[in-house]
C-alpha positions as CSV (number, residue, x, y, z in Angstrom):
1,M,18.6,20.6,13.0
2,N,16.0,20.7,16.3
3,A,13.7,17.6,16.5
4,P,12.8,17.1,13.0
5,R,9.9,15.1,11.6
6,F,10.1,12.4,9.8
7,A,7.5,9.9,8.3
8,L,7.5,6.7,7.4
9,V,5.7,3.8,5.6
10,A,6.9,0.1,6.1
11,G,4.6,-2.1,4.4
12,E,5.1,-5.4,6.1
13,P,7.3,-8.0,8.7
14,S,10.4,-7.7,7.0
15,G,10.3,-3.8,6.8
16,D,9.0,-3.3,10.6
17,L,11.9,-4.5,11.5
18,L,14.5,-2.7,9.1
19,A,12.4,0.6,9.6
20,G,13.0,-0.1,13.4
21,H,16.3,-0.2,13.7
22,L,16.5,2.7,11.7
23,L,14.4,4.7,14.1
24,D,17.2,3.2,16.1
25,A,19.6,5.4,14.5
26,L,17.8,8.5,13.5
27,K,16.9,8.7,17.3
28,A,20.8,8.4,17.9
29,R,21.5,11.2,16.5
30,W,18.3,13.5,17.0
31,P,16.7,12.6,20.2
32,G,13.9,14.7,19.7
33,L,13.2,12.9,16.6
34,R,9.3,12.8,15.6
35,A,8.3,9.6,13.9
36,A,4.7,8.6,12.3
37,G,2.5,7.0,9.4
38,I,2.5,3.3,8.9
39,G,4.3,0.8,10.8
40,G,4.0,-2.7,13.0
41,A,5.1,-3.7,16.2
42,E,8.9,-2.8,16.1
43,M,8.5,0.8,14.9
44,A,5.3,1.0,17.6
45,A,8.5,0.2,20.1
46,R,10.6,2.9,19.3
47,G,7.9,5.5,19.9
48,F,6.6,5.7,16.0
49,E,2.7,7.0,16.0
50,A,1.0,4.2,13.8
51,W,-2.0,6.3,11.7
52,W,-2.7,2.8,10.0
53,P,-1.4,-0.1,11.2
54,I,1.0,-2.2,9.2
55,E,-1.1,-5.2,8.6
56,K,-3.5,-3.1,6.2
57,L,-0.3,-2.9,3.3
58,S,0.8,-6.9,3.7
59,V,-0.4,-7.9,0.9
60,R,1.6,-10.4,-1.8
61,G,0.6,-11.5,-5.1
62,Y,-0.9,-9.8,-8.6
63,L,-4.5,-10.9,-8.0
64,E,-4.4,-11.1,-4.7
65,V,-4.1,-7.5,-3.9
66,L,-7.1,-6.8,-6.5
67,P,-9.9,-7.1,-3.8
68,R,-7.9,-5.1,-1.8
69,L,-7.0,-2.0,-4.0
70,P,-9.6,0.2,-3.5
71,E,-8.8,0.2,0.2
72,L,-5.1,0.8,-0.5
73,L,-5.5,3.3,-3.1
74,R,-7.8,5.1,-0.3
75,I,-5.4,4.6,2.4
76,R,-2.3,5.9,0.3
77,R,-4.3,9.3,-1.0
78,Q,-5.7,10.1,2.5
79,L,-1.7,10.0,3.9
80,G,-0.7,11.8,1.0
81,D,-2.8,14.2,1.9
82,R,-2.0,14.4,5.3
83,L,2.1,14.8,4.6
84,L,1.1,17.2,2.5
85,A,-0.7,19.2,5.1
86,E,1.8,18.9,7.8
87,R,4.8,19.1,5.1
88,P,7.5,16.9,7.5
89,D,11.0,17.1,7.2
90,L,11.7,13.8,5.2
91,F,9.6,10.8,3.8
92,I,11.2,7.8,4.5
93,G,9.9,4.6,2.2
94,V,10.8,1.5,3.5
95,D,10.6,-1.4,0.7
96,A,7.3,-1.6,-0.2
97,P,7.6,-0.4,-4.1
98,D,4.2,-1.0,-5.2
99,F,3.0,1.4,-2.2
100,N,5.9,3.9,-1.8
101,F,6.4,4.9,-4.9
102,G,3.6,6.3,-6.1
103,L,3.2,8.4,-2.7
104,E,7.2,9.0,-3.1
105,A,6.4,10.8,-5.9
106,R,3.3,12.9,-5.3
107,L,5.3,14.2,-2.1
108,K,8.6,14.7,-4.2
109,S,6.8,17.0,-6.7
110,A,5.5,18.8,-3.9
111,G,8.4,19.9,-2.8
112,L,9.0,17.3,-0.1
113,R,11.9,15.6,0.6
114,T,12.0,11.9,-0.4
115,L,14.2,8.8,1.0
116,H,13.4,5.3,0.0
117,F,15.1,2.6,1.8
118,V,15.8,-0.4,0.3
119,S,16.9,-0.5,-3.9
120,P,13.7,-2.7,-5.3
121,S,15.4,-6.4,-6.4
122,F,15.4,-4.4,-10.2
123,W,18.6,-6.5,-11.2
124,A,16.4,-10.0,-10.0
125,W,12.9,-9.0,-11.6
126,R,10.5,-6.1,-12.8
127,P,13.7,-3.7,-14.2
128,E,11.2,-1.5,-14.9
129,K,10.6,-0.2,-11.2
130,L,14.1,2.2,-12.4
131,R,12.1,4.3,-13.9
132,K,9.1,4.7,-10.9
133,L,12.2,5.4,-8.8
134,Q,14.0,7.9,-10.6
135,A,10.6,9.7,-10.2
136,A,10.1,8.9,-6.2
137,A,13.1,9.2,-4.7
138,D,15.7,11.9,-3.9
139,H,18.0,9.2,-2.8
140,V,17.9,5.5,-1.9
141,L,19.4,3.6,1.0
142,C,20.6,0.6,-0.6
143,L,21.4,-3.1,1.7
144,F,23.9,-4.8,-1.1
145,P,27.0,-3.0,-2.1
146,F,26.6,-3.4,-5.9
147,E,23.3,-1.7,-6.8
148,P,24.5,1.8,-6.0
149,E,26.6,1.8,-9.0
150,W,23.8,0.3,-10.9
151,L,21.4,3.2,-9.5
152,A,23.9,5.7,-10.8
153,E,23.7,4.2,-13.7
154,A,20.3,5.1,-14.1
155,G,20.8,8.8,-12.7
156,I,19.4,7.6,-9.0
157,A,21.7,8.8,-6.2
158,A,22.0,5.8,-3.4
159,S,24.7,5.0,-0.9
160,Y,25.5,1.2,0.5
161,V,24.6,1.1,4.4
162,G,25.3,-2.5,4.3
163,H,22.5,-4.6,6.1
164,P,21.2,-3.9,9.5
165,L,20.5,-7.4,10.0
166,A,24.3,-8.2,9.5
167,S,25.3,-5.9,12.5
168,V,22.4,-7.1,14.7
169,I,23.5,-11.0,14.4
170,P,26.5,-12.4,15.9
171,M,29.3,-13.8,13.4
172,Q,29.4,-16.7,15.7
173,P,25.6,-17.8,17.1
174,D,25.3,-19.4,20.6
175,R,23.8,-22.8,19.5
176,A,23.2,-24.3,23.1
177,A,22.1,-21.1,24.5
178,A,19.6,-20.7,21.8
179,R,18.7,-24.2,22.5
180,R,18.7,-23.7,26.3
181,A,16.4,-20.5,25.9
182,L,13.9,-22.6,24.0
183,G,14.3,-25.8,26.0
184,L,15.4,-27.7,23.8
185,P,18.1,-30.3,24.5
186,E,21.6,-29.0,23.5
187,Q,22.1,-32.2,21.3
188,G,20.3,-34.0,18.5
189,T,18.7,-32.8,15.6
190,V,16.6,-29.4,15.2
191,V,14.5,-28.4,12.3
192,A,13.4,-24.6,12.4
193,L,10.1,-24.6,10.1
194,L,9.6,-20.8,9.1
195,P,6.8,-21.3,6.5
196,G,6.5,-17.4,5.9
197,S,5.3,-14.2,7.3
198,R,2.0,-13.5,5.7
199,T,-1.0,-15.2,5.7
200,A,-0.5,-16.2,1.6
201,E,2.5,-17.5,2.2
202,V,1.4,-19.6,4.9
203,D,-2.0,-20.8,3.6
204,H,0.3,-22.0,0.3
205,L,3.8,-23.5,2.2
206,G,2.2,-24.1,5.5
207,S,0.9,-27.6,4.8
208,R,3.8,-28.9,2.8
209,F,6.0,-28.0,5.4
210,F,4.3,-29.9,8.0
211,K,4.3,-32.4,5.7
212,A,7.7,-32.8,4.9
213,A,8.7,-32.5,8.6
214,A,6.7,-35.9,9.2
215,L,8.6,-37.4,6.3
216,V,11.8,-35.7,8.6
217,Q,10.7,-37.6,11.8
218,Q,10.1,-41.1,9.6
219,A,13.1,-41.0,8.4
220,L,15.0,-39.5,11.5
221,P,12.6,-40.5,14.5
222,A,14.8,-38.3,17.0
223,T,14.3,-34.9,15.4
224,K,12.7,-31.6,17.1
225,F,10.4,-29.2,15.1
226,I,10.0,-25.1,16.3
227,V,8.3,-23.3,14.0
228,P,8.6,-19.1,14.9
229,T,5.6,-17.0,13.7
230,V,4.5,-14.1,13.9
231,P,1.5,-13.3,17.2
232,R,-1.5,-12.8,14.2
233,L,-0.8,-15.9,12.3
234,L,0.1,-18.3,15.7
235,P,-3.6,-19.8,15.8
236,R,-3.4,-20.5,12.2
237,V,0.2,-22.4,12.7
238,Q,-1.0,-24.1,15.6
239,A,-3.9,-25.5,14.1
240,L,-1.5,-26.8,11.2
241,A,0.9,-28.3,14.3
242,Q,-1.6,-30.0,15.3
243,A,-2.8,-31.6,12.5
244,S,0.3,-32.7,11.7
245,G,0.4,-36.1,13.6
246,L,4.5,-34.8,15.2
247,G,3.1,-34.1,18.5
248,D,5.6,-33.3,21.5
249,A,8.3,-33.3,18.8
250,I,7.3,-30.1,17.4
251,A,6.9,-26.6,19.1
252,V,5.0,-23.7,17.7
253,L,7.0,-20.0,18.9
254,P,5.4,-16.5,19.2
255,G,7.8,-14.7,17.6
256,Q,11.9,-16.0,18.4
257,S,12.4,-16.5,14.4
258,H,16.5,-15.2,15.8
259,A,16.3,-17.7,18.6
260,A,15.1,-20.5,16.2
261,L,17.5,-19.9,13.2
262,A,20.3,-19.6,16.1
263,A,19.2,-22.9,17.8
264,C,18.5,-25.1,14.6
265,D,20.9,-27.8,12.3
266,V,18.7,-26.5,9.4
267,T,16.1,-25.0,8.1
268,L,13.2,-25.4,5.8
269,I,12.2,-21.8,5.0
270,A,9.8,-19.9,3.2
271,S,12.0,-17.3,0.1
272,G,12.3,-13.7,1.4
273,T,14.1,-11.6,4.4
274,A,14.4,-14.5,6.3
275,T,16.1,-16.6,3.8
276,L,18.9,-13.8,4.5
277,E,18.8,-14.1,8.2
278,A,19.5,-17.4,8.1
279,A,22.5,-16.9,6.2
280,L,23.6,-15.0,8.2
281,F,22.7,-17.3,11.4
282,K,24.9,-19.8,9.4
283,R,22.2,-22.3,8.5
284,P,22.0,-24.3,5.4
285,M,18.5,-24.0,4.0
286,V,15.9,-25.3,2.1
287,I,13.9,-22.3,0.4
288,A,10.9,-22.9,-0.5
289,Y,8.1,-20.5,-3.2
290,A,4.9,-20.7,-3.6
291,M,1.7,-18.5,-4.5
292,P,-1.2,-19.0,-7.0
293,A,-0.4,-20.2,-10.3
294,L,-1.7,-17.2,-12.2
295,S,0.1,-15.2,-10.4
296,Y,3.2,-17.1,-10.4
297,R,3.2,-17.1,-14.2
298,L,3.0,-13.1,-14.2
299,M,5.7,-13.2,-11.8
300,A,8.1,-15.5,-13.7
301,A,7.9,-13.9,-17.0
302,K,9.7,-10.9,-14.9
303,R,12.8,-13.0,-14.0
304,Q,16.2,-12.1,-14.8
305,L,18.2,-14.3,-12.8
306,P,17.9,-18.1,-11.6
307,W,17.5,-18.1,-8.5
308,I,14.8,-16.2,-5.8
309,G,16.3,-16.5,-2.6
310,L,18.9,-13.8,-1.7
311,P,21.5,-16.1,-0.1
312,N,21.9,-17.4,-3.6
313,I,21.2,-14.0,-5.2
314,L,24.0,-12.9,-2.6
315,C,26.6,-15.2,-3.4
316,A,26.5,-15.6,-7.4
317,P,29.6,-14.7,-9.3
318,P,29.4,-11.0,-10.3
319,E,28.6,-11.7,-13.9
320,W,25.2,-13.9,-13.1
321,L,24.1,-10.3,-11.7
322,R,23.9,-8.7,-14.6
323,R,22.1,-9.8,-17.7
324,P,23.9,-11.1,-20.7
325,P,23.4,-8.1,-24.3
326,G,21.1,-9.4,-26.2
327,M,19.2,-12.0,-23.4
328,T,15.8,-11.4,-22.4
329,A,14.8,-12.1,-19.2
330,R,13.6,-15.1,-19.4
331,Q,16.4,-16.8,-21.2
332,A,18.7,-14.9,-18.4
333,A,16.6,-16.3,-15.7
334,D,16.9,-20.1,-17.5
335,R,20.3,-20.0,-17.8
336,P,22.2,-23.5,-17.8
337,G,24.8,-23.8,-14.9
338,A,23.2,-21.8,-12.9
339,P,25.6,-21.9,-9.3
340,F,22.7,-22.8,-6.4
341,V,24.6,-22.5,-2.5
342,V,21.3,-23.9,-0.8
343,P,18.6,-25.6,-2.7
344,E,15.3,-23.8,-4.0
345,L,11.9,-25.7,-4.9
346,V,9.3,-23.4,-6.3
347,Q,6.0,-24.1,-6.7
348,D,4.8,-27.3,-8.2
349,A,8.2,-28.4,-7.0
350,A,7.9,-27.7,-3.2
351,T,5.8,-31.0,-2.9
352,P,6.7,-32.0,0.8
353,E,8.8,-35.3,-0.4
354,A,11.1,-32.6,-2.4
355,L,11.4,-30.8,0.7
356,A,11.4,-33.6,3.2
357,R,14.1,-35.5,0.5
358,A,16.3,-31.8,0.5
359,V,16.6,-31.2,4.4
360,L,17.5,-35.0,4.6
361,D,20.2,-34.4,2.0
362,W,21.8,-31.6,4.6
363,L,21.7,-33.6,7.7
364,A,24.2,-36.2,5.7
365,A,26.1,-33.6,4.3
366,P,28.2,-32.7,7.1
367,E,31.3,-31.2,4.9
368,K,28.8,-29.7,2.8
369,I,27.2,-27.8,5.5
370,A,31.2,-26.6,7.0
371,A,31.4,-25.1,3.1
372,T,28.3,-23.5,3.2
373,E,28.8,-21.8,6.7
374,A,31.6,-20.4,5.8
375,R,30.1,-18.8,2.4
376,F,27.6,-17.2,4.8
377,A,30.5,-16.3,7.3
378,A,32.2,-14.3,4.6
379,L,28.7,-12.5,2.9
380,H,28.3,-11.5,7.0
381,H,31.7,-10.0,7.1
382,D,30.9,-8.1,3.3
383,L,27.6,-6.6,4.7
384,R,28.2,-5.5,8.0
385,R,29.3,-2.0,8.1
386,D,28.2,0.6,10.1
387,T,25.1,1.3,9.1
388,A,23.7,4.0,11.4
389,R,26.3,6.1,10.6
390,L,26.1,5.7,7.2
391,A,22.3,5.9,6.9
392,T,22.5,8.9,9.2
393,D,25.3,10.7,7.2
394,A,23.3,10.3,3.9
395,I,19.9,11.6,5.3
396,E,21.7,15.0,7.2
397,T,23.4,15.6,4.3
398,L,19.6,15.3,2.1
399,L,18.5,17.6,4.6
400,A,20.4,20.1,4.3
401,R,20.1,20.4,0.4
């Protein structure tokens, strides 16, 4: 195929990062590729034409989306109209299922090929997404090895392509080099704070993280703290840092999350894709999650697993990932005895005191850190595949149908 035209939609920074890696692979296979739709800085750096910026779609929660819903529906309708008029060779929805599934279903019913990159976490919560995925995508590219078999049981064609980040992040990160690059001392304790890449995440977790950091410093006064953040949240995070009382002990970094994870001894981190990145950097972590109370209650009712963090889910024994027959989703999520590789503090449990205590527990347990690093190294091997070839092979097969 000469100079194919692809349309892509990514809805948040993690999707932008994944789409950027995918565009690299697509351009290597089809050098004349043209791509447009909705995306962010990573996609733009690959020549992607953004008709709307990714920030338009970066909304989290149930109730929080309501004020934005008319705008989101208008964007989806206008984008669909344009794609149906221009008829690209393939539409690729990158995660963002609440936005992309409806768009994909419309395009697919009109005869356009559709691909969804990143299977929805139907095995963790909201299993009803499978029905929507059936109507939306001709094919799914999966990041995790157990997903294609489960999707096949629902009649959905899928390929396991590995996780692009597993090929980008080195198996043995160079902590000393990362510290030098960030101007940190090679010796001494460094804690990375990652309160999220969306405004709502920082609003709900930011002050807790900085208060927890102050408590850690009281216990270990020589500790240094680094806080990588996306550029649009830089002023907000800097204000929190200035109010924390940590002074020169804390540094806010524009971007550089990978350098921060490579440099740190432990990270206090918001649940999301960043937790997988931390695992690939072999770093012990404390995962936190918080959102408005009503939104959380609605979400919690749909959970099927005892964990929210990807490192715990991906390191779980296989039998824990399937809901036992006759068990409700809530019962499955509340099963006793679930094995946790890293601690998770959710909603009201994510107090500054509890977060600080969990960070200090890691720093006092070098043997536990070593065992966790070994488990994460095994996970890294499992997720490292030739993602570029596998993804583009699947896309080429889809285009030839």
